[in-house]
C-alpha angles and dihedrals in degrees: 000000000000125000110231135272099034111129096172093053091046091052091050093051092049091049089053092054100260120143129206111250102170152340129236108208124217091350102140148018125240124174090351092305128113110240142195122220133209119223115219132190138188128191115243090203118073114222117219128209 
């Protein structure tokens, strides 16, 4: 999960092959601010062909 906004971390996850699969809205607090988080996933099995 990535606390939003965080463009550098999002770019890193995309580069590593992760895809966004969801968002949890207003689910946490960081630096006294309510935050949303993206949920990412990456397959551990490579598909061929």
